[in-house]
DRENDO-1510 file (C-alpha; in Angstrom, 1 decimal, always signed):
<recs>
REC; n; res; u; v; w
REC; 1; UNK; +149.9; +176.1; +200.4 .
REC; 2; UNK; +151.0; +173.9; +197.4 .
REC; 3; UNK; +153.3; +171.9; +199.7 .
REC; 4; UNK; +150.5; +171.4; +202.2 .
REC; 5; UNK; +148.2; +170.1; +199.5 .
REC; 6; UNK; +150.7; +167.5; +198.5 .
REC; 7; UNK; +151.1; +166.3; +202.1 .
REC; 8; UNK; +147.4; +166.1; +202.5 .
REC; 9; UNK; +147.0; +164.1; +199.4 .
REC; 10; UNK; +149.7; +161.7; +200.4 .
REC; 11; UNK; +148.1; +161.4; +203.8 .
REC; 12; UNK; +144.7; +160.7; +202.3 .
REC; 13; UNK; +146.3; +158.0; +200.0 .
REC; 14; UNK; +148.1; +156.4; +202.9 .
REC; 15; UNK; +145.0; +156.4; +204.9 .
REC; 16; UNK; +143.2; +154.6; +202.2 .
REC; 17; UNK; +146.0; +152.1; +201.7 .
REC; 18; UNK; +146.7; +151.1; +205.3 .
REC; 19; UNK; +143.3; +149.3; +205.8 .
REC; 20; UNK; +143.8; +147.5; +202.4 .
REC; 21; UNK; +147.3; +146.3; +203.4 .
REC; 22; UNK; +146.1; +145.1; +206.8 .
REC; 23; UNK; +143.2; +143.3; +205.2 .
REC; 24; UNK; +145.5; +141.6; +202.6 .
REC; 25; UNK; +147.8; +140.4; +205.4 .
REC; 26; UNK; +144.9; +138.9; +207.2 .
REC; 27; UNK; +143.8; +136.8; +204.3 .
REC; 28; UNK; +146.7; +134.4; +204.4 .
REC; 29; UNK; +149.1; +132.7; +206.8 .
REC; 30; UNK; +152.7; +133.9; +206.4 .
REC; 31; UNK; +155.0; +131.1; +207.5 .
REC; 32; UNK; +158.8; +131.3; +207.6 .
REC; 33; UNK; +161.7; +128.9; +207.8 .
REC; 34; UNK; +165.4; +129.3; +208.2 .
REC; 35; UNK; +167.3; +126.4; +206.7 .
REC; 36; UNK; +170.6; +125.7; +204.9 .
REC; 37; UNK; +170.1; +126.2; +201.2 .
REC; 38; UNK; +173.8; +126.6; +200.6 .
REC; 39; UNK; +176.9; +125.4; +202.4 .
REC; 40; UNK; +177.9; +122.0; +203.7 .
REC; 41; UNK; +174.2; +121.1; +204.4 .
REC; 42; UNK; +172.7; +122.8; +201.4 .
REC; 43; UNK; +171.5; +119.6; +199.7 .
REC; 44; UNK; +169.8; +118.4; +202.9 .
REC; 45; UNK; +168.2; +121.8; +203.5 .
REC; 46; UNK; +166.8; +122.0; +200.0 .
REC; 47; UNK; +165.1; +118.6; +200.6 .
REC; 48; UNK; +163.3; +120.2; +203.6 .
REC; 49; UNK; +162.4; +123.2; +201.5 .
REC; 50; UNK; +160.8; +120.8; +198.9 .
REC; 51; UNK; +158.9; +119.1; +201.7 .
REC; 52; UNK; +157.3; +122.3; +203.0 .
REC; 53; UNK; +156.6; +123.4; +199.4 .
REC; 54; UNK; +154.9; +120.1; +198.7 .
REC; 55; UNK; +152.7; +120.5; +201.9 .
REC; 56; UNK; +151.9; +124.2; +201.1 .
REC; 57; UNK; +151.0; +123.5; +197.4 .
REC; 58; UNK; +148.8; +120.6; +198.5 .
REC; 59; UNK; +147.0; +122.7; +201.0 .
REC; 60; UNK; +146.7; +125.8; +198.7 .
REC; 61; UNK; +145.3; +123.6; +196.0 .
REC; 62; UNK; +142.4; +123.0; +198.4 .
REC; 63; UNK; +142.1; +126.7; +199.0 .
REC; 64; UNK; +144.3; +126.9; +202.1 .
REC; 65; UNK; +144.0; +126.3; +205.8 .
REC; 66; UNK; +140.3; +126.1; +206.7 .
REC; 67; UNK; +139.3; +128.0; +209.8 .
REC; 68; UNK; +135.6; +128.3; +210.7 .
REC; 69; UNK; +134.6; +127.6; +207.2 .
REC; 70; UNK; +136.9; +130.2; +205.6 .
REC; 71; UNK; +140.0; +129.3; +203.6 .
REC; 72; UNK; +143.4; +131.0; +204.3 .
REC; 73; UNK; +146.2; +130.3; +201.8 .
REC; 74; UNK; +149.7; +129.7; +202.9 .
REC; 75; UNK; +152.6; +131.9; +201.9 .
REC; 76; UNK; +156.0; +130.4; +202.6 .
REC; 77; UNK; +159.1; +132.5; +203.1 .
REC; 78; UNK; +162.5; +130.7; +203.1 .
REC; 79; UNK; +165.7; +132.2; +204.5 .
REC; 80; UNK; +169.1; +130.7; +203.8 .
REC; 81; UNK; +171.2; +130.2; +207.0 .
REC; 82; UNK; +174.1; +129.1; +204.8 .
REC; 83; UNK; +174.7; +126.1; +207.1 .
REC; 84; UNK; +175.8; +128.5; +209.8 .
REC; 85; UNK; +174.1; +128.1; +213.2 .
REC; 86; UNK; +174.7; +131.7; +214.2 .
REC; 87; UNK; +173.0; +132.8; +211.0 .
REC; 88; UNK; +170.1; +130.5; +211.8 .
REC; 89; UNK; +169.6; +132.3; +215.1 .
REC; 90; UNK; +169.8; +135.7; +213.5 .
REC; 91; UNK; +167.2; +134.8; +210.8 .
REC; 92; UNK; +164.9; +133.4; +213.5 .
REC; 93; UNK; +165.1; +136.8; +215.3 .
REC; 94; UNK; +164.4; +138.5; +212.0 .
REC; 95; UNK; +161.3; +136.3; +211.2 .
REC; 96; UNK; +159.9; +137.0; +214.7 .
REC; 97; UNK; +160.6; +140.7; +215.1 .
REC; 98; UNK; +161.0; +142.3; +211.6 .
REC; 99; UNK; +158.9; +140.0; +209.3 .
REC; 100; UNK; +156.5; +139.4; +212.2 .
REC; 101; UNK; +155.4; +136.1; +210.6 .
REC; 102; UNK; +152.4; +134.1; +211.8 .
REC; 103; UNK; +154.2; +130.8; +212.1 .
REC; 104; UNK; +157.6; +129.2; +211.9 .
REC; 105; UNK; +158.7; +125.8; +210.6 .
REC; 106; UNK; +161.8; +123.9; +211.7 .
REC; 107; UNK; +164.9; +123.9; +209.5 .
REC; 108; UNK; +167.6; +121.3; +209.2 .
REC; 109; UNK; +170.4; +120.2; +211.5 .
REC; 110; UNK; +170.6; +119.8; +215.2 .
REC; 111; UNK; +173.3; +122.4; +215.6 .
REC; 112; UNK; +171.3; +125.1; +213.8 .
REC; 113; UNK; +168.1; +124.2; +215.7 .
REC; 114; UNK; +170.0; +124.3; +219.0 .
REC; 115; UNK; +171.1; +127.8; +218.2 .
REC; 116; UNK; +167.8; +129.1; +216.7 .
REC; 117; UNK; +165.2; +127.7; +219.1 .
REC; 118; UNK; +166.1; +129.8; +222.2 .
REC; 119; UNK; +165.0; +132.7; +220.0 .
REC; 120; UNK; +161.8; +131.1; +218.9 .
REC; 121; UNK; +161.2; +130.2; +222.6 .
REC; 122; UNK; +161.8; +133.8; +223.6 .
REC; 123; UNK; +159.2; +135.1; +221.2 .
REC; 124; UNK; +156.8; +132.2; +221.8 .
REC; 125; UNK; +156.8; +130.7; +218.3 .
REC; 126; UNK; +156.2; +126.9; +218.2 .
REC; 127; UNK; +158.8; +125.2; +216.0 .
REC; 128; UNK; +158.3; +121.6; +214.8 .
REC; 129; UNK; +161.3; +120.1; +213.2 .
REC; 130; UNK; +161.5; +117.0; +210.9 .
REC; 131; UNK; +165.3; +117.6; +210.4 .
REC; 132; UNK; +166.8; +117.6; +213.9 .
REC; 133; UNK; +166.8; +115.0; +216.6 .
REC; 134; UNK; +169.8; +115.4; +218.9 .
REC; 135; UNK; +168.9; +114.4; +222.5 .
REC; 136; UNK; +170.3; +117.8; +223.8 .
REC; 137; UNK; +167.5; +119.6; +222.0 .
REC; 138; UNK; +165.0; +118.1; +224.4 .
REC; 139; UNK; +167.0; +118.6; +227.6 .
REC; 140; UNK; +166.5; +122.4; +228.0 .
REC; 141; UNK; +163.0; +122.5; +229.4 .
REC; 142; UNK; +161.7; +124.3; +226.3 .
REC; 143; UNK; +157.9; +124.4; +225.7 .
REC; 144; UNK; +157.9; +125.6; +222.1 .
REC; 145; UNK; +160.3; +123.1; +220.4 .
REC; 146; UNK; +158.9; +119.9; +218.9 .
REC; 147; UNK; +160.3; +117.1; +216.7 .
REC; 148; UNK; +158.5; +114.6; +214.6 .
REC; 149; UNK; +161.7; +112.5; +214.6 .
REC; 150; UNK; +162.7; +110.2; +217.5 .
REC; 151; UNK; +165.7; +111.2; +219.6 .
REC; 152; UNK; +169.1; +110.6; +217.8 .
REC; 153; UNK; +170.2; +107.8; +220.1 .
REC; 154; UNK; +166.9; +106.0; +219.5 .
REC; 155; UNK; +166.6; +106.8; +215.8 .
REC; 156; UNK; +169.6; +104.6; +214.9 .
REC; 157; UNK; +168.6; +101.6; +217.0 .
REC; 158; UNK; +167.2; +99.7; +213.9 .
REC; 159; UNK; +170.6; +99.7; +212.3 .
REC; 160; UNK; +172.0; +97.6; +215.1 .
REC; 161; UNK; +169.0; +95.5; +215.8 .
REC; 162; UNK; +168.9; +94.3; +212.1 .
REC; 163; UNK; +172.1; +92.5; +213.0 .
REC; 164; UNK; +170.1; +90.3; +215.4 .
REC; 165; UNK; +168.2; +88.8; +212.5 .
REC; 166; UNK; +171.1; +87.8; +210.2 .
REC; 167; UNK; +173.0; +84.6; +210.3 .
REC; 168; UNK; +175.8; +84.4; +211.5 .
REC; 169; UNK; +175.2; +87.3; +213.8 .
REC; 170; UNK; +178.0; +89.9; +213.8 .
REC; 171; UNK; +180.4; +89.7; +216.8 .
REC; 172; UNK; +182.3; +93.0; +216.5 .
REC; 173; UNK; +181.7; +96.5; +215.4 .
REC; 174; UNK; +183.5; +99.8; +214.9 .
REC; 175; UNK; +181.8; +103.2; +215.5 .
REC; 176; UNK; +182.9; +106.5; +213.9 .
REC; 177; UNK; +181.2; +109.8; +213.4 .
REC; 178; UNK; +181.6; +113.5; +212.9 .
REC; 179; UNK; +181.8; +115.5; +216.1 .
REC; 180; UNK; +178.8; +117.8; +215.6 .
REC; 181; UNK; +175.6; +117.5; +217.7 .
REC; 182; UNK; +173.4; +115.0; +215.9 .
REC; 183; UNK; +176.1; +112.7; +214.5 .
REC; 184; UNK; +178.0; +112.4; +217.8 .
REC; 185; UNK; +174.7; +111.5; +219.6 .
REC; 186; UNK; +173.9; +109.0; +216.8 .
REC; 187; UNK; +177.3; +107.4; +217.5 .
REC; 188; UNK; +176.4; +107.2; +221.2 .
REC; 189; UNK; +173.1; +105.6; +220.1 .
REC; 190; UNK; +175.0; +103.0; +218.1 .
REC; 191; UNK; +177.1; +102.3; +221.2 .
REC; 192; UNK; +174.1; +101.8; +223.5 .
REC; 193; UNK; +172.4; +99.5; +221.0 .
REC; 194; UNK; +175.6; +97.4; +220.6 .
REC; 195; UNK; +175.7; +96.7; +224.3 .
REC; 196; UNK; +172.1; +95.6; +224.3 .
REC; 197; UNK; +172.7; +93.3; +221.3 .
REC; 198; UNK; +175.8; +91.8; +222.8 .
REC; 199; UNK; +178.1; +92.9; +220.0 .
REC; 200; UNK; +181.6; +93.9; +221.0 .
REC; 201; UNK; +182.8; +97.5; +220.2 .
REC; 202; UNK; +186.4; +97.3; +218.9 .
REC; 203; UNK; +187.0; +100.8; +217.6 .
REC; 204; UNK; +185.6; +104.3; +218.4 .
REC; 205; UNK; +186.5; +107.7; +216.9 .
REC; 206; UNK; +184.7; +111.1; +216.5 .
REC; 207; UNK; +186.3; +113.3; +213.9 .
REC; 208; UNK; +185.9; +116.9; +212.7 .
REC; 209; UNK; +183.3; +117.6; +210.0 .
REC; 210; UNK; +186.1; +119.3; +208.1 .
REC; 211; UNK; +188.1; +116.1; +207.9 .
REC; 212; UNK; +189.9; +115.7; +204.6 .
REC; 213; UNK; +191.8; +112.4; +205.0 .
REC; 214; UNK; +189.1; +109.7; +205.3 .
REC; 215; UNK; +191.4; +107.0; +203.9 .
REC; 216; UNK; +193.7; +107.1; +207.0 .
REC; 217; UNK; +190.6; +106.9; +209.3 .
REC; 218; UNK; +189.2; +104.0; +207.5 .
REC; 219; UNK; +192.6; +102.3; +207.3 .
REC; 220; UNK; +192.7; +102.3; +211.1 .
REC; 221; UNK; +189.2; +100.8; +211.2 .
REC; 222; UNK; +190.3; +98.1; +208.7 .
REC; 223; UNK; +193.2; +97.1; +211.0 .
REC; 224; UNK; +190.5; +96.1; +213.6 .
REC; 225; UNK; +188.6; +94.1; +211.0 .
REC; 226; UNK; +185.1; +94.6; +212.5 .
REC; 227; UNK; +182.1; +92.7; +211.3 .
REC; 228; UNK; +180.1; +96.0; +211.3 .
REC; 229; UNK; +180.9; +99.6; +210.7 .
REC; 230; UNK; +178.4; +102.1; +212.2 .
REC; 231; UNK; +178.7; +105.8; +211.2 .
REC; 232; UNK; +177.2; +108.9; +212.8 .
REC; 233; UNK; +176.8; +110.8; +209.6 .
REC; 234; UNK; +175.1; +113.4; +207.3 .
REC; 235; UNK; +175.2; +113.0; +203.5 .
REC; 236; UNK; +178.7; +114.4; +203.0 .
REC; 237; UNK; +180.2; +112.1; +205.7 .
REC; 238; UNK; +178.4; +109.1; +204.3 .
REC; 239; UNK; +179.7; +109.7; +200.8 .
REC; 240; UNK; +183.2; +110.2; +202.0 .
REC; 241; UNK; +183.2; +107.1; +204.1 .
REC; 242; UNK; +182.0; +104.9; +201.2 .
REC; 243; UNK; +184.6; +106.3; +198.8 .
REC; 244; UNK; +187.4; +105.8; +201.4 .
REC; 245; UNK; +186.2; +102.2; +202.1 .
REC; 246; UNK; +186.7; +101.4; +198.5 .
REC; 247; UNK; +190.0; +103.1; +198.2 .
REC; 248; UNK; +191.4; +101.2; +201.2 .
REC; 249; UNK; +189.8; +98.0; +199.9 .
REC; 250; UNK; +187.7; +97.2; +203.0 .
REC; 251; UNK; +184.1; +96.3; +203.2 .
REC; 252; UNK; +182.7; +95.1; +206.5 .
REC; 253; UNK; +179.9; +92.5; +206.5 .
REC; 254; UNK; +177.5; +95.3; +207.4 .
REC; 255; UNK; +177.9; +99.1; +207.0 .
REC; 256; UNK; +175.2; +101.4; +208.4 .
REC; 257; UNK; +174.8; +105.2; +208.6 .
REC; 258; UNK; +172.6; +107.4; +210.8 .
REC; 259; UNK; +171.8; +109.7; +207.9 .
REC; 260; UNK; +172.8; +110.1; +204.3 .
REC; 261; UNK; +171.9; +107.0; +202.3 .
REC; 262; UNK; +168.2; +107.9; +202.3 .
REC; 263; UNK; +169.1; +111.2; +200.5 .
REC; 264; UNK; +168.6; +110.5; +196.7 .
REC; 265; UNK; +172.1; +112.0; +195.9 .
REC; 266; UNK; +173.7; +109.1; +197.8 .
REC; 267; UNK; +172.8; +106.3; +195.4 .
REC; 268; UNK; +173.0; +108.8; +192.5 .
REC; 269; UNK; +176.6; +109.7; +193.4 .
REC; 270; UNK; +177.8; +106.2; +194.2 .
REC; 271; UNK; +175.9; +104.0; +191.8 .
REC; 272; UNK; +176.7; +100.3; +192.4 .
REC; 273; UNK; +179.1; +101.2; +195.2 .
REC; 274; UNK; +176.1; +102.0; +197.3 .
REC; 275; UNK; +174.8; +98.4; +197.3 .
REC; 276; UNK; +174.4; +96.7; +200.7 .
REC; 277; UNK; +174.5; +99.9; +202.7 .
REC; 278; UNK; +172.1; +100.1; +205.6 .
REC; 279; UNK; +170.6; +103.3; +206.9 .
REC; 280; UNK; +168.5; +104.6; +209.7 .
REC; 281; UNK; +165.0; +105.8; +208.7 .
REC; 282; UNK; +161.7; +106.6; +210.3 .
REC; 283; UNK; +159.5; +106.3; +207.3 .
REC; 284; UNK; +159.2; +104.2; +204.2 .
REC; 285; UNK; +156.5; +104.2; +201.4 .
REC; 286; UNK; +155.5; +100.6; +202.2 .
REC; 287; UNK; +154.5; +101.4; +205.8 .
REC; 288; UNK; +150.8; +101.4; +206.7 .
REC; 289; UNK; +150.5; +105.1; +207.3 .
REC; 290; UNK; +147.9; +107.4; +205.9 .
REC; 291; UNK; +145.8; +110.6; +206.4 .
REC; 292; UNK; +142.9; +112.4; +204.8 .
REC; 293; UNK; +145.2; +115.0; +203.1 .
REC; 294; UNK; +148.0; +113.0; +201.5 .
REC; 295; UNK; +146.4; +109.6; +201.4 .
REC; 296; UNK; +148.6; +106.5; +202.0 .
REC; 297; UNK; +152.4; +106.6; +202.3 .
REC; 298; UNK; +152.7; +105.0; +198.9 .
REC; 299; UNK; +150.4; +107.7; +197.4 .
REC; 300; UNK; +152.5; +110.4; +198.9 .
REC; 301; UNK; +155.6; +108.8; +197.6 .
REC; 302; UNK; +154.2; +108.6; +194.1 .
REC; 303; UNK; +152.9; +112.1; +194.1 .
REC; 304; UNK; +156.2; +113.5; +195.4 .
REC; 305; UNK; +157.9; +111.7; +192.5 .
REC; 306; UNK; +155.6; +113.3; +190.0 .
REC; 307; UNK; +156.4; +116.8; +191.4 .
REC; 308; UNK; +160.1; +116.5; +192.0 .
REC; 309; UNK; +161.2; +113.6; +189.9 .
REC; 310; UNK; +162.5; +111.7; +192.9 .
REC; 311; UNK; +161.1; +109.9; +196.0 .
REC; 312; UNK; +161.1; +111.7; +199.3 .
REC; 313; UNK; +163.6; +111.1; +202.0 .
REC; 314; UNK; +162.2; +110.3; +205.5 .
REC; 315; UNK; +163.3; +113.7; +206.8 .
REC; 316; UNK; +161.1; +115.3; +204.1 .
REC; 317; UNK; +158.0; +113.3; +205.2 .
REC; 318; UNK; +158.8; +114.0; +208.8 .
REC; 319; UNK; +158.8; +117.7; +207.9 .
REC; 320; UNK; +155.5; +117.4; +206.1 .
REC; 321; UNK; +154.1; +115.6; +209.2 .
REC; 322; UNK; +155.1; +118.5; +211.4 .
REC; 323; UNK; +153.6; +121.1; +209.1 .
REC; 324; UNK; +150.4; +119.1; +209.0 .
REC; 325; UNK; +149.9; +118.7; +212.7 .
REC; 326; UNK; +150.5; +122.4; +213.1 .
REC; 327; UNK; +147.9; +123.1; +210.5 .
REC; 328; UNK; +145.4; +120.8; +212.1 .
REC; 329; UNK; +146.0; +122.4; +215.5 .
REC; 330; UNK; +145.3; +125.9; +214.1 .
REC; 331; UNK; +142.1; +124.6; +212.5 .
REC; 332; UNK; +140.9; +123.0; +215.7 .
REC; 333; UNK; +141.7; +126.2; +217.7 .
REC; 334; UNK; +140.0; +128.4; +215.2 .
REC; 335; UNK; +143.0; +130.7; +214.9 .
REC; 336; UNK; +143.1; +133.2; +212.0 .
REC; 337; UNK; +145.9; +135.4; +210.7 .
REC; 338; UNK; +147.5; +137.6; +211.7 .
REC; 339; UNK; +148.4; +135.5; +214.7 .
REC; 340; UNK; +149.2; +137.2; +218.0 .
REC; 341; UNK; +151.4; +135.9; +220.8 .
REC; 342; UNK; +148.4; +134.7; +222.8 .
REC; 343; UNK; +147.4; +132.6; +219.7 .
REC; 344; UNK; +150.8; +131.0; +219.5 .
REC; 345; UNK; +150.7; +130.2; +223.2 .
REC; 346; UNK; +147.4; +128.4; +222.6 .
REC; 347; UNK; +149.0; +126.6; +219.6 .
REC; 348; UNK; +151.9; +125.4; +221.8 .
REC; 349; UNK; +149.5; +124.0; +224.4 .
REC; 350; UNK; +147.5; +122.2; +221.8 .
REC; 351; UNK; +150.6; +120.6; +220.3 .
REC; 352; UNK; +151.5; +119.2; +223.7 .
REC; 353; UNK; +148.0; +117.7; +224.0 .
REC; 354; UNK; +147.5; +116.4; +220.5 .
REC; 355; UNK; +147.7; +112.9; +219.1 .
REC; 356; UNK; +147.6; +112.5; +215.4 .
REC; 357; UNK; +147.7; +109.7; +212.8 .
REC; 358; UNK; +149.4; +111.1; +209.6 .
REC; 359; UNK; +151.0; +109.9; +206.4 .
REC; 360; UNK; +154.3; +110.0; +208.4 .
REC; 361; UNK; +152.8; +107.8; +211.1 .
REC; 362; UNK; +151.6; +108.6; +214.6 .
REC; 363; UNK; +152.7; +111.9; +216.1 .
REC; 364; UNK; +152.4; +112.5; +219.8 .
REC; 365; UNK; +154.8; +114.9; +221.5 .
REC; 366; UNK; +156.1; +114.2; +225.0 .
REC; 367; UNK; +156.6; +116.9; +227.6 .
REC; 368; UNK; +160.1; +117.5; +226.2 .
REC; 369; UNK; +158.8; +118.0; +222.7 .
REC; 370; UNK; +160.1; +114.7; +221.2 .
REC; 371; UNK; +157.9; +112.4; +219.3 .
REC; 372; UNK; +157.3; +109.4; +221.6 .
REC; 373; UNK; +155.5; +107.0; +219.2 .
REC; 374; UNK; +157.6; +106.6; +216.2 .
REC; 375; UNK; +159.6; +103.3; +215.9 .
REC; 376; UNK; +162.9; +103.3; +214.1 .
REC; 377; UNK; +163.2; +101.7; +210.7 .
REC; 378; UNK; +166.2; +100.4; +208.8 .
REC; 379; UNK; +166.5; +100.4; +205.0 .
REC; 380; UNK; +169.1; +98.9; +202.7 .
REC; 381; UNK; +170.3; +99.8; +199.2 .
REC; 382; UNK; +169.3; +96.7; +197.1 .
REC; 383; UNK; +169.6; +96.9; +193.3 .
REC; 384; UNK; +169.8; +100.7; +193.4 .
REC; 385; UNK; +166.7; +101.2; +195.6 .
REC; 386; UNK; +166.1; +101.7; +199.3 .
REC; 387; UNK; +164.4; +98.6; +200.6 .
REC; 388; UNK; +162.9; +98.3; +204.1 .
REC; 389; UNK; +164.6; +95.5; +205.9 .
REC; 390; UNK; +163.7; +96.2; +209.6 .
REC; 391; UNK; +161.5; +95.8; +211.6 .
REC; 392; UNK; +161.0; +92.3; +210.3 .
REC; 393; UNK; +157.2; +92.5; +210.3 .
REC; 394; UNK; +157.2; +95.3; +207.7 .
REC; 395; UNK; +160.3; +94.3; +205.8 .
REC; 396; UNK; +160.0; +94.3; +202.0 .
REC; 397; UNK; +162.9; +91.9; +201.6 .
REC; 398; UNK; +165.4; +90.2; +203.9 .
REC; 399; UNK; +168.6; +92.1; +204.6 .
REC; 400; UNK; +171.5; +91.2; +202.3 .
REC; 401; UNK; +174.3; +89.9; +204.5 .
REC; 402; UNK; +177.2; +89.7; +204.4 .
REC; 403; UNK; +178.1; +92.5; +202.0 .
REC; 404; UNK; +180.3; +91.4; +199.2 .
REC; 405; UNK; +183.9; +92.5; +199.2 .
REC; 406; UNK; +184.8; +95.2; +196.6 .
REC; 407; UNK; +186.8; +92.7; +194.5 .
REC; 408; UNK; +183.9; +90.3; +194.2 .
REC; 409; UNK; +181.5; +92.9; +192.8 .
REC; 410; UNK; +180.7; +93.2; +189.1 .
</recs>
């Protein structure tokens, strides 16, 4: 009888606790994200983590997501995929089936998102990414994947079109890039834009991300003596290319990267050697974007600096934009936690219909999930700062061209 009493007491306690736990879970939105916090893309992934943290902290400071007059705070859960696409897929499965989270946010890297999004599609979780833009992500007929970035081939267009406004216009260009999903497509984008601009391609090479000998690669480029060097890159590749260019004593008149120079560590690591470098971007603090939550682009930039001691990269603001339109869609639909599959289906449908003006700019998803209304921007490192140089109507300063050879720099 003594054992039975213990069991009954435990049963009564559990009976009392279960409603309390369910109620607690229903008072907030639990949102998860798998992204690289370590590994080759660890620095990039931590930027995206900061972006989502900035969004959540801003929303929670106002009480949370407002649904039918009630406030629901946001609880973020981050999972480290260690820069491994297979791990990203496993973590997405875990977030959907074990953690049973209300919502997911997109991580970083086209390869990782390409592996993870079939899982989120299977379990009907909308995923909006501000850190992946390979064209192949949008060619699978998925309904639940969205990107606030433009497609990779379009995203880099400004880096070539800026050459159309310099004098004398470059005549030749070399294209190199790592052979992973985003960077290889960025290289293809450079190639397409060169053809449209009438600039001759004189060298092309895709190389493994694990490449150690950048000097030999850049020496081959130097032998062709192109006016422009266009690089399909992430931060690691961009840093290695710049170091190798200096070591082989070659500086084309214009060097541009698909990604890397907008990450604060680029200028921090290279110092004056980063000068003249051009990079693709889809946001800059001087652009005329704003919303009711974050204010103007400049205000977001300043507030971000106050929180993290650095300015945001455009991928970070693109990630904030994605979290924001998901929030607004939830509020419009009147969805409350815990979200069920039917709720997530409604959310997906609303995201396909919506049209928003945000601090990141206009966001409107096409049928394939790509953002169809976000023009490419080009920035250049000038006096240690990223300066908008294209399009011309929003340029802060003219592009510095040609770049000074290494031996002529102080």
